C-alpha positions, -999 to +999 in steps of 0.1 A: -001+000+001+017+032-014-006+065-008-043+063-014-051+026-020-085+008-025-085-029-012-110-048-031-122-082-014-133-110-036-140-147-032-133-174-060-169-188-053-186-154-057-205-149-088-209-113-082-173-109-080-169-122-113-195-099-129-177-069-113-142-076-125-146-054-157-154-024-133-124-034-112-103-035-141-114-001-153-105+011-117-072-002-117-064+014-151-072+050-140-038+070-139-050+098-117-073+077-090-060+058-061-043+024-064-061-006-063-054-041-049-077-073-051-075-093-020-088-129-025-104-150+000-088-185-011-055-201-021-035-204-053-041-242-067-016-265-073+007-259-103-007-278-135+013-307-149+044-300-167+039-286-202+006-268-189-002-235-184+022-216-160+054-231-172+084-208-176+075-189-145+038-174-160+010-173-135-007-208-129-045-206-131-061-222-101-092-215-077-091-178-086-075-178-119-109-165-135-105-135-110-069-129-124-078-133-158-112-112-154-090-083-140-067-083-167-096-085-195-114-056-176-081-036-179-079-043-218-117-035-223-111-002-206-085+010-229-112+015-259-135+031-237-110+056-225-100+063-263-137+067-270-141+093-240-108+112-253-123+114-288-156+124-278-139+154-255-121+164-287-149+166-309-170+187-281-138+211-280-136+215-319-175+218-318-170+245-293-144+265-312-165+265-342-192+277-324-173+305-308-157+314-344-191+320-358-204+342-329-170+363-331-175+365-370-213+374-365-204+402-338-177+417-361-202+417-391-226+437-366-198+458-357-188+467-391-225+475-400-229+497-370-198+514-382-212+518-417-246+529-404-261+500-421-276+484-391-311+469-400-339+491-383-357+478-353-393+464-361-418+490-361-451+487-343-478+471-362-504+501-363-503+529-388-520+564-390-554+561-398-561+528-379-585+529-350-572+528-317-580+496-301-602+493-268-581+479-240-580+472-202-551+478-180-541+480-143-534+512-122-508+512-097-536+506-070-547+476-090-576+490-104-588+480-140-592+509-164-604+509-200-593+532-231-622+553-226-614+562-190-577+571-200-576+586-234-596+620-236-589+638-267-553+637-281-531+612-262-497+599-265-495+564-255-458+557-244-449+520-241-421+511-215-406+475-202-392+472-168-362+455-184-352+481-209-322+503-201-335+526-226-368+530-213-350+544-180-328+570-198-360+582-214-380+588-181-368+626-178-381+634-214-414+615-208-418+636-176-409+668-198-439+656-222-461+654-195-455+688-182-468+703-213-501+723-208-508+728-244-500+696-259-518+661-258-518+639-229-495+614-221-499+581-206-474+554-201-480+516-203-457+491-189-453+456-204-454+440-170-466+441-134-461+467-109-440+445-086-413+445-111-418+483-124-412+503-092-383+520-108-404+534-137-431+545-113-403+562-091-388+577-123-421+593-136-425+606-099-463+611-106-459+635-137-472+611-162-502+584-153-487+548-155-506+518-163-496+482-162-503+456-191-489+423-178-491+396-203-519+370-196-538+396-177-544+417-206-540+418-242-533+454-246-500+451-260-510+426-285-539+446-295-518+476-303-491+453-316-462+470-296-427+452-306-404+477-294-397+495-261-395+525-257-422+534-285-455+553-287-486+559-303-504+594-310-543+588-306-563+617-321-595+631-306-615+611-330-597+579-318-575+570-345-537+566-347-522+598-359-486+588-353-461+562-345-426+568-329-398+546-322-380+577-313-395+595-285-375+628-293-398+631-322-425+638-298-406+668-282-418+694-311-452+685-304-450+703-269-433+737-278 
């Protein structure tokens, strides 16, 4: 016993011992694990007649010769298994390298498009000027349900935000500025989510702009208005029809001067 060692106890009359021989051979083949020593509950048989197995100093099979042979055959069978594992790991490494190379190539392409000003635009929302503004239901910060007719009075800008949108947070001061205008349309912010995850938006607007919540599954407001981008907005005219759709909220500022 040198260092960490596994002592495995076997019997020449134990069928389970024979069935475990390949596994023991695999254990003994490991280069990084502990050493393995098999201890047999039995004696070695008498040497065979002259000319038989064991002549010339080789091992003489006996009561536990099947155990010795089994251990050796287990080690021999473990070699192809180790080769297969190494090959599989090599294939995984190559696949990972190819995937990483593809991602880097795609990222480089996007960087070149941004530098050249050729990046594809964000998808526009689905409604267009002249379309009727759909009815909807939404939730107030207090949890009350309101409809479009209770919120939209005359010309109104519906600004769509998401609690997971960094650009939405940076636009909050501008949305507050829109809400301060006395002569322009009213402004109502609609959040794609519940109040519990949108406290930072509620705090950012500081009560200057009414805030509604449209969690998916509880209301189909966003589906009805076909909102795909945040932040974005629709301008609803006094006749209840869409008069404008904006992905850039800065475009709304001139309407308040």
